[in-house]
N, C-alpha and C positions, 0 to 999 in steps of 0.2 A: 343525684341519680334517682330515677323513678323505679317503682315496683309495678309489675303487672301480674295479675292473678290468672294463671293458665289452668282453667277448670277442665281437666283431661279425663277424669275418672268418675263414672256414675254408679259404681258398685257400692258406695256408702252414702246414705243408708241403704240397707239391703232391700227394703220395701219400696218398689217403684212409686207407690202412692206418696212417698215422702220426698221423692227426688226434686220436685218443683220447689218445695219449701226449703230444701237444703241449698239449691242454687240461689234462691231469692235471698236467704239470710247471709250467705257468703258474699253475694254481690253488695248487699247493704253494708256489711261490715267493711268490705274493701273500699267502697266509695267514701264512707264516713272517715276512714283512716287516711285517705289521701292517695290510694292506689291510682295510677294514671290510666290503667287499661285493664279490660277483662277480655280474655280470649278463650276459645274452645278449639278442639281439633276438628279436622274434616275427615272423620272416619265413621264407618258404619259397623265395623267389627273392632273390638279393642285390639290394640297392637300386641302381637305375641311376645315382643321383647319386654313388654311391661305387664303382661297378664295372659289371659286366654281370649280367643276370639268370641267365646260364648258370653263374656261379661257384658253388662248393659252398655249401650252406646246410643246417644241421641244425635239427630241431624243438626248440623252446626248452625245454619242460618235461622232455623226455627227457634233454636235455643237463644240466639242473640236477640231475636225479636222479642222474646219473653223478657230477657234482661233489660232491653231498651226501655220497656214500659215501667220498670222498677227503679231505674237509675236516672240521673240527670247530668252527670259530669264525665264519667269514665269513657274513654275511647273504646269502641267495640270492634273486635276483629276475629277472623278465623286464622288460626296459626297452624298450618296455612291451608288455603283452599287447594284441593287437588285439581290440577288443570284438566284432567280427563272426566271429571264428574258433572260438569255443566257446560252447555254450549256457551261460548263467550258472550254473545249478545244477551242471553238470558242472565248470565252472571253479572254483567254490568247493571241490568235492571234490578237484580236481587240486592246488590250492594247499594244501589241508589235508593231502593225502598227502605233498607235499613237506615240509610243516612237521613232520609226525610222523616221517618217516624221516630228517630232518636234525637232529632234536633241538630243534625250535623255532626254526628260522632262516629260515623262508620269509617273503617279502613279496609282496603282490599289487601289482605294477606294472601299470598299465592306462591305456589311452588310446583315442581314436577311430581305428580302422584307416583307412588311407589309400592303400595301394599297389594301385591299380586293376588293373595288369597281372597281379599276383600273384593277386588275387581272381578276375578273369575266367579266368585260366589254370587255376585249381584248382577252379572252380565254387562259390566262396564268394559268397553273395548280395551284389550291389552295390546299395546303397541310397543315397539322397541324404544329404548331410552332416547336415542337420537331424535326420533319422531316426537316424543313427549316434549323435548326441549324446543323443537321447532313449533309445536302447537302452543307451547307456553309463550313464545315470542309473539305469535300471531294474536293470542288472547290478550296480551298486554297492549298491543297496537289497537285492537278493537275496542278495549275498554277506554283507552285514551281518546279514541275518535268519538266514541259514544258520549264522552264527557266534555266534548268540545262543541264548537259551533258548526262543525261539519256533519251534516245529516246524510251525506251521500253514501255511495256504495263502498264496500270493502272487498277486495279481491285478493285472497291469499291462496296458498297451496292447499290448505286443509279446510278453510272456512271462507264462504262467499256470502256476503250480506248485501241485499239489494238496497236497504236503508239502514242507517245507524241512528235512528230516531230514539231519543230518550227523554220523555216528558212525563212527570216533571223532572227537571234537572236536579242533581244533588244540591243540598243546602250548603255543603262545604264548598268554599271557593278557594281556588278555581275548580277544585274537584276533590273527591276523597283521596287521601294519601295512599300510595301503593307501597307495600312492604313485600319484599321477596325473601323467602326463607331458604336457608341452606348455605353450605360452604363450598360448593363445587367451584373450582378455580377457573375452568375454561369457559363455562356457560353461565352458571348461576350468578357469580359475582360480576361477570360482564353485563348481564341483564340488569343487575342493580345499578351499575354505572350508567347504563343506557336509558333505563326507564323508571327506576324506583326512587321513592323519597326516603326509604328506610330499608335496612337489612336486618336479618335475624340469624345469628350464628349460635352454635352450641358452645356454651362456656365450659369446655372440657378442661383446658389448661390456659394459662395466660400466654404461654409460648405459642400454642396453636392459634389463639385469637389474634395475637400479634402478627403472625404470618398471614392469616386470612385478610386482615386489614391492609397489610402491605400489598397483597395481590389486588384488593379493591382499589387502593390508591393508584396502582399502575394502570388499571383499567380506566379509571377516571381521567388520568392524564392522556391516555390514548383516545378517549371519547370526547375530550374537551369539557369534562364535567367537573364542577367544584366538589372535591371530596368532602369538604367540611359541611356542605349542604345536605349530606345524607345522614340521617339519624341512625346510629348504630345501637342495636339491641342484641341481647343474647339470652338464650334459655339456660337457666342455671340447673345443673344436673345433680348437685350434691345436696346434703341435708341443710335445711335452713333453720328451722325452729329448735332442732335438737341441740345445736351449738351456735346460738346467734352471734356470739363474738367472732367465731371463725368465719361465719358467713359475711359479717360486716367487713372483716379484714379482706376477704376475697373480693367483695363488692368494691372496696376502695382500690384494689389493684386493677380491676377491670375498668373502673372509672378513669384511672390514669392512662389507660390505653385509648380512651375515647368512647367507651360504652356508656350510654346515657340511660339505659333501662335494662333491668333484669326481669325476666319472666320466671316466676316460681310456681312449682307444681305441688298442690296439696297431697300429702300422704295420709292415709287414714281418713278420719272424719274431716271433710273440707271446712265445715263451720268452725270447729275447734282450731284447725290449722290457721285459718284466716285470722281468727282472734289473736293467736300468738304472733303471727307475722305482722299484724297491724302495728305492734310496738316497734318494729324496725323502721317504719317509714320515716320518722323524724331523724333517726340516726343516719340514714342515707342521703337526706336532703342536703347535707353540707358538702357532699362530694361534687 
């Protein structure tokens, strides 16, 4: 099993002049320890379920561009891109740019945006949930077309592109992997089966993850998709470094379900957290 560092909080250190250094040092430690991936959130206000909207937050793809220049191996991804925050054709170009400049390490992590206060505050169009999922499907189709040999038009309900030209093409072949985040059973997991290379669930309980994977398997059968070809990842919500033995035992249980990567979230000082979590990488490799 792999570990991924989900750098979600920019409140520590408190001085914004030290933020870049903290990101850089955390990324360096993670890469040297063997973390498979480095991710950030696609938020502009901090999530109110994890803090207050007034806490510091950086733009996701700018941050990953910075991390790309400091690392050589880790996959880089937004966990996950909010579908309403960027026009699909521009999103494909943004991910392509990250892929080219990182030497082929970008992943498109995407989902249906949800943070209404953030969207209202910054003037992002707020549309009904059903429409968000329809836009998500069109966005996935556009990105796939932009990363193919088809430079022709795309005509959807919400997006119309006269050309789907993307030069240079991504370095990753045949294209950057697509990860869809969320556990929605009717739409999200269906889109995983239909379009994605990976999924990301919340590792709330093994029972819940088991159920979500069973739903995904059923969608794969209906879509004619190989379930085993989809990489299964999960965001771990519990403490990690406070009780490493308990975390490792949990990781082994999730690995038995087919989860191949856990995304862990620093609490407190991200550098100190990453240093402690680094010791867990060898213990998880055997799963």
